[in-house]
C-alpha positions as CSV (number, residue, x, y, z in Angstrom):
1,X,17.0,6.5,-5.8
2,X,18.5,8.4,-8.7
3,X,16.4,6.6,-11.2
4,X,13.2,7.2,-9.1
5,X,14.1,10.9,-8.9
6,X,14.3,11.2,-12.6
7,X,11.2,9.1,-13.1
8,X,9.2,11.6,-11.0
9,X,10.9,14.7,-12.6
10,X,10.5,13.6,-16.2
11,X,7.0,12.1,-15.8
12,X,5.8,15.3,-14.0
13,X,7.3,17.6,-16.6
14,X,5.9,15.5,-19.4
15,X,2.4,15.4,-17.9
16,X,2.4,19.2,-17.6
17,X,3.9,19.8,-21.1
18,X,1.6,17.3,-22.8
19,X,-1.6,18.3,-21.1
20,X,-2.8,20.6,-24.0
21,X,-2.5,17.5,-26.3
22,X,-4.6,15.3,-24.0
23,X,-7.9,17.3,-24.3
24,X,-8.3,16.9,-28.1
25,X,-7.4,13.2,-27.9
26,X,-10.0,12.7,-25.2
27,X,-12.6,14.5,-27.3
28,X,-11.8,12.3,-30.3
29,X,-12.0,9.1,-28.3
30,X,-15.3,10.1,-26.7
31,X,-16.8,10.8,-30.2
32,X,-15.5,7.6,-31.9
33,X,-15.4,3.9,-31.4
34,X,-17.0,2.8,-28.2
35,X,-16.7,6.2,-26.6
36,X,-14.1,5.0,-24.1
37,X,-11.1,7.2,-23.2
38,X,-8.9,5.0,-21.1
39,X,-8.1,1.3,-21.1
40,X,-7.2,-0.1,-17.7
41,X,-5.7,-3.5,-17.3
42,X,-4.1,-5.4,-14.5
43,X,-0.4,-5.9,-15.1
44,X,2.4,-7.6,-13.1
45,X,4.8,-5.1,-11.5
46,X,7.7,-5.0,-9.0
47,X,7.7,-7.8,-6.5
48,X,5.1,-9.5,-8.7
49,X,2.4,-7.2,-7.3
50,X,-0.3,-6.2,-9.8
51,X,-1.3,-2.7,-10.7
52,X,-3.7,-1.1,-13.1
53,X,-1.9,0.1,-16.2
54,X,-3.4,3.1,-18.1
55,X,-3.5,3.6,-21.8
56,X,-5.7,5.5,-24.2
57,X,-8.4,3.1,-25.5
58,X,-7.4,1.8,-29.0
59,X,-9.2,-1.5,-29.1
60,X,-12.6,-2.9,-28.5
61,X,-13.4,-3.0,-24.8
62,X,-13.9,-6.7,-24.8
63,X,-10.8,-7.4,-26.9
64,X,-9.0,-9.6,-24.2
65,X,-11.8,-12.1,-24.6
66,X,-11.8,-12.0,-28.4
67,X,-9.5,-13.6,-31.0
68,X,-5.9,-13.8,-29.8
69,X,-6.7,-12.4,-26.3
70,X,-3.9,-10.3,-24.8
71,X,-1.7,-10.9,-27.9
72,X,-2.1,-8.1,-30.4
73,X,-1.1,-8.4,-34.1
74,X,-0.6,-5.9,-36.9
75,X,-4.0,-4.9,-38.5
76,X,-5.7,-6.7,-35.6
77,X,-9.5,-6.4,-36.4
78,X,-10.1,-5.4,-32.7
79,X,-8.2,-2.2,-33.1
80,X,-10.4,0.9,-33.5
81,X,-9.8,3.3,-36.5
82,X,-8.4,6.1,-34.3
83,X,-6.5,3.5,-32.3
84,X,-4.3,2.6,-35.3
85,X,-2.8,6.1,-35.3
86,X,-2.5,6.3,-31.6
87,X,-0.7,2.9,-31.5
88,X,1.6,3.7,-34.4
89,X,2.8,7.0,-32.8
90,X,2.8,5.4,-29.3
91,X,0.5,8.2,-28.1
92,X,-1.7,5.5,-26.6
93,X,1.0,4.9,-24.0
94,X,1.0,8.5,-22.7
95,X,-1.4,7.9,-19.8
96,X,1.3,5.6,-18.3
97,X,3.1,8.7,-17.3
98,X,0.7,8.8,-14.4
99,X,1.7,5.2,-13.5
100,X,5.3,6.3,-13.5
101,X,4.6,9.4,-11.4
102,X,2.7,7.3,-8.8
103,X,5.5,4.7,-8.6
104,X,3.9,1.7,-10.4
105,X,6.3,2.0,-13.2
106,X,9.6,3.5,-14.3
107,X,10.4,5.3,-17.6
108,X,12.8,2.4,-18.3
109,X,12.4,-1.2,-17.4
110,X,10.9,-4.6,-18.4
111,X,7.6,-4.1,-20.2
112,X,4.7,-4.8,-17.7
113,X,2.7,-7.8,-18.9
114,X,-0.6,-9.3,-18.1
115,X,-0.6,-12.3,-15.8
116,X,-1.2,-14.6,-18.8
117,X,1.8,-13.3,-20.9
118,X,4.0,-13.0,-17.8
119,X,3.4,-16.7,-17.1
120,X,5.0,-17.5,-20.5
121,X,8.4,-16.5,-18.9
122,X,10.3,-19.3,-17.0
123,X,10.0,-18.9,-13.2
124,X,13.6,-17.8,-12.9
125,X,13.0,-15.0,-15.5
126,X,9.9,-13.9,-13.6
127,X,11.8,-13.6,-10.4
128,X,14.6,-11.6,-12.0
129,X,12.2,-9.2,-13.8
130,X,10.1,-8.6,-10.7
131,X,13.2,-7.1,-8.9
132,X,12.7,-3.8,-10.7
133,X,9.8,-1.5,-11.7
134,X,8.4,-2.3,-15.1
135,X,9.0,0.4,-17.7
136,X,7.3,2.5,-20.3
137,X,10.1,1.5,-22.5
138,X,13.1,-0.8,-22.1
139,X,15.4,-3.2,-23.9
140,X,12.6,-5.6,-24.7
141,X,10.4,-2.9,-26.0
142,X,13.1,-1.4,-28.2
143,X,14.2,-4.8,-29.7
144,X,10.6,-5.9,-30.2
145,X,9.2,-2.5,-31.4
146,X,7.8,-4.3,-34.4
147,X,6.4,-7.2,-32.4
148,X,2.9,-6.9,-33.9
149,X,4.3,-7.1,-37.4
150,X,6.3,-10.3,-36.5
151,X,3.3,-12.0,-34.9
152,X,1.1,-11.1,-37.9
153,X,3.0,-13.5,-40.1
154,X,2.3,-16.5,-37.8
155,X,-0.7,-18.8,-37.9
156,X,-1.1,-19.2,-34.1
157,X,-0.2,-15.9,-32.5
158,X,-0.4,-17.0,-28.9
159,X,1.7,-20.2,-29.5
160,X,4.4,-18.3,-31.4
161,X,4.6,-15.7,-28.7
162,X,4.9,-18.3,-25.9
163,X,7.4,-20.5,-27.7
164,X,9.6,-17.9,-29.6
165,X,9.1,-14.3,-28.5
166,X,8.6,-14.7,-24.7
167,X,11.8,-16.8,-24.0
168,X,14.0,-14.3,-25.9
169,X,12.3,-11.2,-24.6
170,X,12.8,-12.6,-21.1
171,X,16.5,-12.9,-21.7
172,X,16.6,-9.3,-22.9
173,X,14.8,-8.1,-19.8
174,X,17.1,-10.1,-17.5
175,X,20.0,-8.6,-19.3
176,X,18.7,-5.1,-18.4
177,X,17.9,-6.0,-14.8
178,X,21.5,-7.3,-14.2
179,X,23.0,-4.1,-15.6
180,X,20.4,-1.5,-14.6
181,X,22.1,1.8,-13.7
182,X,21.6,5.5,-14.4
183,X,23.7,5.5,-17.5
184,X,21.8,2.7,-19.3
185,X,18.6,4.4,-18.1
186,X,19.5,7.6,-20.1
187,X,20.9,5.6,-23.1
188,X,17.6,3.6,-23.4
189,X,15.5,6.8,-23.2
190,X,17.5,8.3,-26.1
191,X,17.3,5.0,-28.0
192,X,13.6,4.8,-27.5
193,X,13.2,8.3,-29.1
194,X,15.6,7.3,-31.9
195,X,13.8,4.1,-32.9
196,X,10.4,5.8,-32.9
197,X,11.7,8.2,-35.6
198,X,14.0,5.6,-37.3
199,X,12.0,2.4,-36.9
200,X,14.4,0.4,-39.1
201,X,17.5,1.4,-37.2
202,X,19.9,-1.3,-36.0
203,X,21.9,0.9,-33.7
204,X,20.9,-0.9,-30.6
205,X,23.0,-4.0,-31.7
206,X,26.0,-1.7,-32.2
207,X,25.7,0.0,-28.9
208,X,25.0,-3.1,-26.7
209,X,27.2,-5.8,-28.2
210,X,26.7,-8.1,-25.2
211,X,22.9,-8.5,-25.8
212,X,21.8,-12.1,-26.0
213,X,21.7,-13.3,-29.6
214,X,18.1,-13.9,-31.0
215,X,17.0,-17.4,-31.9
216,X,17.3,-18.2,-35.6
217,X,13.5,-17.8,-36.0
218,X,13.8,-14.1,-35.0
219,X,17.1,-13.0,-36.4
220,X,15.8,-11.5,-39.6
221,X,12.8,-9.9,-38.0
222,X,14.8,-8.2,-35.3
223,X,17.5,-6.9,-37.7
224,X,20.3,-8.6,-35.7
225,X,23.8,-8.0,-37.0
């Protein structure tokens, strides 16, 4: 209940405070690319129920049916020019504050995935993750903040995601679910802000020493110490 209280409080305050920023973004999006403001996509939420996640439109509208599908890489040709800036600054995620306020999501939790990418998790991992609301940020999001860069170096993005990234990310999300409390909630909010500013920081490994160790194929990319 405490976490839900702060979700409503923080998302409500953020929506009110950031509303002046939203108008110019909407105008820019309407006048560029495909003229779409919001991207809506079905994601898997708590109890494995699906909901419509909101983002600012940063990619071609038909992008899920083009190229690597729901897997996005760095310099993905489907990303619109303005979309690159919105994605880099994470501004494209702001509409999810409404998802949080309405109860679809939490500020902190496992990242909500499409049905396809969620299916890459083992069934036990799926069951564990679905016990809590998905989050705007979380342990998986912090550790894999450069996920698009990592995938960019691979020949088959979808295969690499399914075989290397998804299993480990699932372990990270399970780690959070098993320890979720108000203290970790606030620590991860602070850490999220920290790594947005200091993207190369390795502080998460120093704070949470019990995190599952990455597989050898990801150690260097994730800055594991």
